[in-house]
N, C-alpha and C positions, 0 to 999 in steps of 0.2 A: 522485350525481355519478359520472362514469365513472372507473374505477380508472386512475390514471396509468401509462403505460408509461415505463420509464427506460432510456436508452441512456447509454453512457459513451464519451468520447474521452480516452485517456491520452496526455498530451503531456509533452514535456520542459519543466521549469520553469527551465532554465538553458541558456546558450549553448554551454557545452562543459565537460567534465570538468576538474577542477583538476589541475595537474601535481604537487600535493603528495601525491597518492594513488598507490599502485602501479597499473601500467597495467591499465585495465579495472575497477578495483575500485568506481568510482563509477557505471559504466554501469548502465542499468536491468536488465541481464540478470546482472549479478554476483551471487553468492550472499551471503545474510546470514541467519544464524539459521536455516538449513536450507532456505530457498526462495530464488528469485531475488528482487531487489528488486521487479521488475515483478509477480512472482507474489503478493507480499503485497498490492500495490495491487489486482490482479485479484480476489483473494479477498475483500477488503473490499467491493468493488463487487458481487460475487456475493451476499454476505451481506445486501446492501441491496436484493435483488430486481432487480438490473440484469441484463438478459438479452440485450443486444447491446453488445459491447465492441470498440472499434477501438483498436489499439495503434500509435501513430505514433513510429517509432524505427528504429534500426539493424536490419538483417537478423539474426534470431537464429541462434545455433548450433543444430545438430541436437538437442542435449540440452535447451537452453532451449525450443526450440519444442515438443518432445515434452512438457516439463513443463506448459507453458501449454495446449496442445491437449488435454491430459488432462482440462482443465476444460470442454471444449466440449460435454460432454453436459449441462451446466447452462446454457450460454449460447453464442450465436453470437460467435466470436472472430475478428476480421480483423486481419491484419498489414498496415500501410500504410506505405511508405517515403516519408518527408516530402521535399518540395521545399524550395528556399530560401524560398518564400512560404508561411509556416506557415498563414496564413489560408486560402490555396488548398487546402493539404493537409488542413486540418480540414473544409472544406466537401466535399472529395472523400471523406474517411473517412465522413462523415455520409451521403453518397450510398451508399457501400459497404454500410453497415448496413441500408439500405432506403429507397428514395424515399418510402415511405409515412410515414416518421417526421415529415417537416415538414408533413404534411397534417392532423394531428390536434392540436387545441389541448391535448389531455390528455397529449401526449408531452413528456417532459423529457429534457434532456441534462446529464450530469455531465461537467464537464471536470476531469480529475484530474492532479496532478503525477506524473510517472513516477519521480521520485527521492525520494518521501516514503512509504516503506513502513510508517510508523507510523500511517497514516491507519486508523481503526477502523470497523468496520461500524456500530456504534452511532451515531457522529457523522454518518455519511452518511445513515443512516435519519432521524435527527432533522433533518438539513438538508433532505432531500427532503420530510419531513412539514411543516416549517415553510414551505417554498417553495409547496407545494400549498395548505396551509390559508390563506395570506395572499393567494393568487392573484397573486403577483408575476411579472413578466416574467423576473426574475433574482434570484437569492439568492447572495450571496458569503459563504462561510466564510473569514473573513480570518485570516491568520496572521502579519500584521505590524501594526505600530502604524498609527494613523490620520493620521500626518504625511507629507507629501511630502518629497522629497529636500531641499528648501530650507526645511523647517519649516512651509510653508503647509498648511493643512488639506486633505486629500483629500476628506473627507466632512463636509458641513455638514448640521446638523440644526435643526429648529425647537424651540420650548419644550417640546413634548411628546415629543421624541426621534425624530420621524419625520425620515427622510432628505429633505432638500430639494435637494441637489445633490451630484454627484461630479465633481471637476474636478482638472485637472493630476495625474492618476493616473500618476505616472512611477516609482512604487516597483516594484522587481523581486522583492519577497518572494513566498513561496509561499502559495497558497491553493486553494480548491476552489470551483467556480462551478456552480450549478444553474440552467438557463436553459430556457425554453420552446423546443422544437426549431425552431418556426416563426420564432423571433426570432434564432436564431444566425447564419444566413447573411447576413441584412440587416445585422446588427451588425458582423460581420466585414468587410464591404465598406466600412464607414465608419471602421474603425480606422486610424490613421496608420501607414503601412508601416514606417518605421524602428524603431518600437517593438517589432517582432517579433524583433529580434535577441536579446532576452533571454527567449525562450520564450513560451509563451501569456500575453498581457498581460490577465489577468482583470480588473484594475481598469479598463483601457481599455474592454473589452467592456461592463462594467457602466455606465461613464460614458457610452458612446455611448447605451445604452438610456435612461439618465436624460435625456440631451439630447433624445431623441426623445419624451419625455413619458410613458415607461412606468414602472411601479412597480418599484423595486429595493429589495430587503431586504438587511440586513447582519447576520450572525451572527458574534459574537466567540468565538473559541476560548479556552479557559482558558489554554493555554500556546501560544506561537508555533509555527507549523507550519513546521519547517525541511525542507530537502532535503539529500541527501548530495552535497556538493561538495568535501569535504576530509576528512582523517582526524579533524579536530577535530569535524566534524558527524557523521561516520559512527559513531564510537564511542558516543556517548550514545543514538543511535537504535537501534543493535544492543542495548544494554543494555536499552532499553525493550521491544524485541521479545522478548528472551530472558525478561525478567521476566513478560511477558504469557504466554508459553508455560508457564513454570513455575507461575504462578498457576492457569492453566487446568487443568493436570494435577493440582494439589493439590485443586482444587475436585471433580475427578472421582474422588479417592480415593487418589492417591499420597501417600507420606509422605516428607518431606525435613526432617530436623532443622535444617539450615542451608542454605536455598535459595540464599543468596549465594555458596556455594562449589560450586555445581552448574551445570553447562552442558548443556542439552538442546535439540536441534533441533526445529523445528515439525513435522517429519515423522516423529518417534518416537511409538511406541504404548506406553503403560504400562498394565498390567492393574490390578485393584483391589488395594489394600493393598501395592503394590510400594514397597520402601524404597530411596531413592537417597541414600547417605551422602556426606559431604563429600568434596571432591576428585575426583568422578566427572564423566566427560564421556560423553554418549550422543549418537551422530550417525547421520545418514543414515536408512535405513529400518528401524532397529532396533525389535524387538518384545520386550517383556519381559512374561512371564506373570504371573498373579495371585500375590501373595504372595512374589515373588522379592525378593532383597536384592542390590543392586548397590553395590559399594564397601565401605569407602572406598577412594578413589584408583584407580578402575577406569576404563577407556577402552573403549567399545563402538562399533564402526562396522559398520552393517549386520548387526547380530548378532541371533540368535533365542535368547532366554533362556526356558527352560521354567518352568512354574509352580513356585514353592517353591524354585527354585535359588538358590545363593548364590555371588556372583562378587566376592570381595575382592581388592584389590590386583592386579588382572589386566588384560590386553588381550585383546579378542576382536574380531577383524576378519573379517567375512564368513563367520562360523562359527556353530555351534549348541551350546548347553549344554542338556543334557537336564533334564526336569522332576525336581525335588527333588535335583539333582546339586550336590555341593559341589566347587567348583573350588579346587584348591590355590592359596594365595596366590602371587603373582608368576608365575602361568601366562601364557603368551603363545600364543593360537590364531589360526590363519589367516594372512592375507597379512603381517601384522606379524611373524610368526615367521620369515619367509624371510630 
């Protein structure tokens, strides 16, 4: 079997940002746990071997564009400004990624929500694998319940559990859709236009394919896939991302006696045997050498800490601490000292 090529369209899953958040904090380019919200989504796609990615959304700032373009050595990344007609925008984005995509039956497209940075590479790989193995026209990773807004079932199954129909899919919940590239544009043309006001209607696309007689698969996520639309949704997502960062660092050899009292950005590099003691915050492009001890209660921002150094109760911004240097407690180095 020909190895599938996978492209991705990253599309807003909601009509507008909530007024309950500080200005811009729910936008896909806002920072969270050291990366932009969109950066987390793109990295999950890259980890799942996606090599063509179209980002449908606002024009990025210079800093955000630089962050995303830095990944372009791993994939083709296109910025597409959406029109009012999201279906037309998605079709245009697919064309921008390459007209050859829709000509191969082995090419698949992931439609990803721009405001859900907690999407993991592992679940995207599993979704793509299930989709290809079952030879489905589309496979939906659902992040909401299976009931419509009026309590009517969205998905009907037979006695064996096979999906027999998808109807009245008016839910605006977040999900991920993997679809054969050749099927996407025809499905988009048949989706009822008013439903586009709530972002990409993945249920509707899947329902259209089902009505056309194509095979549609459904994969249920262990927990609902939410998007950042308010402070109430942003906080648990950020906690999940920071836990993921810390767990990965511990697996690579860092030591943290109480990880619950440590905050570390995804962009930080820790060497082998680094100890991060309670109350410490490490941000930006900070690099901590092997065997160094940070904390307790230290704050590093874009800092370079040499191997074996000790940085207790101190603030280090855009500065360097030498190898095996013992910083005096309550020291303040760099921009924070001004």
